[in-house]
C-alpha positions in Angstrom: -4.1 5.0 24.8 -3.6 3.5 20.8 -3.8 -0.4 20.2 -4.4 -3.1 17.6 -3.4 -0.9 14.9 -4.5 -2.6 11.8 -3.1 -3.8 9.1 -0.2 -4.5 11.2 3.1 -4.4 10.8 5.1 -5.7 7.4 1.8 -6.9 6.0 1.9 -7.4 2.1 -1.5 -6.3 0.7 -3.6 -7.8 -2.0 -5.5 -5.0 -3.2 -4.4 -1.4 -3.1 -7.5 -0.2 -1.2 -7.1 -0.7 2.8 -8.4 0.4 6.1 -6.3 1.5 8.1 -7.8 1.5 12.1 -6.7 1.9 15.6 -8.6 0.6 19.1 -8.6 4.2 21.0 -9.4 4.7 24.8 -9.2 7.3 27.1 -9.9 7.3 30.5 -11.0 11.3 30.6 -14.1 10.2 28.3 -15.9 10.0 31.8 -15.9 13.6 31.9 -18.4 15.1 29.9 -17.3 16.3 26.3 -14.0 15.1 26.1 -13.0 13.9 22.2 -10.3 11.9 20.5 -9.3 13.0 17.3 -7.0 10.7 15.3 -5.2 11.1 12.5 -3.8 8.7 9.9 -0.6 9.3 8.6 1.2 8.0 5.5 4.7 9.0 4.2 4.3 11.7 6.6 0.7 12.8 5.1 -2.8 13.0 6.7 -4.5 10.6 4.6 -7.6 10.5 6.8 -9.0 11.2 10.6 -12.1 10.3 12.5 -13.1 11.9 16.1 -14.5 9.7 19.1 -16.3 10.5 21.8 -16.2 7.3 23.4 -13.8 4.4 23.8 -13.9 2.3 20.1 -11.9 1.8 17.2 -10.8 4.8 14.4 -10.3 3.9 10.6 -10.5 5.5 7.5 -10.0 4.0 4.0 -6.6 4.7 2.2 -5.9 3.9 -1.5 -2.0 2.9 -1.9 0.1 3.0 -5.1 2.4 0.1 -5.6 5.7 -0.6 -3.4 5.9 0.0 0.4 4.2 2.8 2.7 5.0 3.7 6.1 1.9 4.4 8.4 1.0 5.5 12.1 -2.0 7.0 13.8 -1.5 10.4 15.9 -4.1 11.1 18.4 -5.2 14.2 20.3 -8.0 14.9 23.2 -9.9 17.9 23.7 -7.1 18.8 26.9 -4.0 19.2 24.1 -2.8 15.7 24.9 -1.6 13.9 22.0 0.4 10.4 21.0 1.8 8.9 18.2 1.6 5.4 17.8 4.9 3.5 16.6 5.3 3.5 12.2 4.3 0.5 10.6 5.0 -0.6 7.3 2.8 -1.6 4.7 3.4 -2.7 1.1 1.0 -3.5 -1.8 1.8 -5.6 -5.2 4.6 -4.3 -6.9 6.3 -6.7 -9.0 5.4 -8.2 -11.9 6.4 -12.1 -12.9 6.4 -13.5 -16.6 5.3 -17.3 -16.4 5.0 -19.6 -19.2 1.7 -19.7 -20.6 1.9 -23.2 -21.1 3.3 -24.5 -17.7 2.7 -21.9 -15.2 6.1 -21.7 -14.5 8.1 -18.5 -13.8 10.8 -17.5 -16.2 13.6 -17.5 -14.8 17.5 -18.5 -15.7 19.2 -17.9 -19.0 16.3 -16.4 -20.5 16.2 -12.5 -21.3 13.0 -11.0 -20.6 12.8 -7.3 -22.0 9.6 -5.2 -21.2 8.2 -2.0 -22.0 5.3 -0.5 -20.1 3.0 1.9 -21.8 0.3 4.5 -21.2 0.1 6.4 -24.3 3.6 6.6 -23.7 6.6 4.4 -23.4 6.9 4.7 -19.1 10.1 2.1 -19.0 11.7 -0.4 -20.8 13.4 -3.1 -18.6 15.7 -6.1 -19.2 15.1 -8.4 -16.4 15.5 -12.5 -15.9 11.6 -12.9 -15.7 10.5 -10.4 -12.4 9.8 -6.7 -13.1 9.9 -3.9 -10.4 6.4 -1.8 -10.7 7.5 0.1 -7.7 6.5 3.8 -8.3 4.2 2.8 -10.9 0.9 4.7 -10.3 -1.8 2.6 -10.1 -4.6 4.1 -11.2 -4.1 4.2 -14.7 -4.1 1.7 -17.3 -1.2 0.1 -19.2 -0.2 -2.1 -21.8 3.2 -4.2 -21.5 4.8 -5.9 -24.3 6.9 -8.7 -23.2 9.7 -9.9 -25.1 11.8 -13.5 -24.1 14.1 -15.4 -25.7 12.8 -18.1 -27.2 9.3 -17.0 -26.5 6.4 -15.6 -28.5 6.4 -11.5 -28.2 3.4 -11.0 -26.1 1.0 -7.8 -25.5 -0.9 -7.5 -22.6 -3.5 -4.7 -22.2 
């Protein structure tokens, strides 16, 4: 039996490094030699596994890219039985909100925001109303962002 999956469904993460875990129980543990192997699956690929020889929690660490991902746990025992949990969705930060440096308020409304993202070369230029979608941008690299907003000083942040 697979219970207590963590993080729970539709969790919004504050960091990209997370622990995926599930509580596993099997009545066959009473028999010598039974083992449960839990495979943690993210977006269709196995990202980690752990083998248990008694009821308990299996876990693995996972580093997520920005955006959302679907994850589940597939568990098999020594006797060839396999069960898979329902899919869960996790989200990591994937938006950048441009704010007024004096007030901290988001820049919205009629101001036109142009953002250029660089990592050695130009990755993209986006025109927006103040929120920049970074879904799909690899999180393991360093970036420079240049922001131009109508009525404000152009800023470059590394």
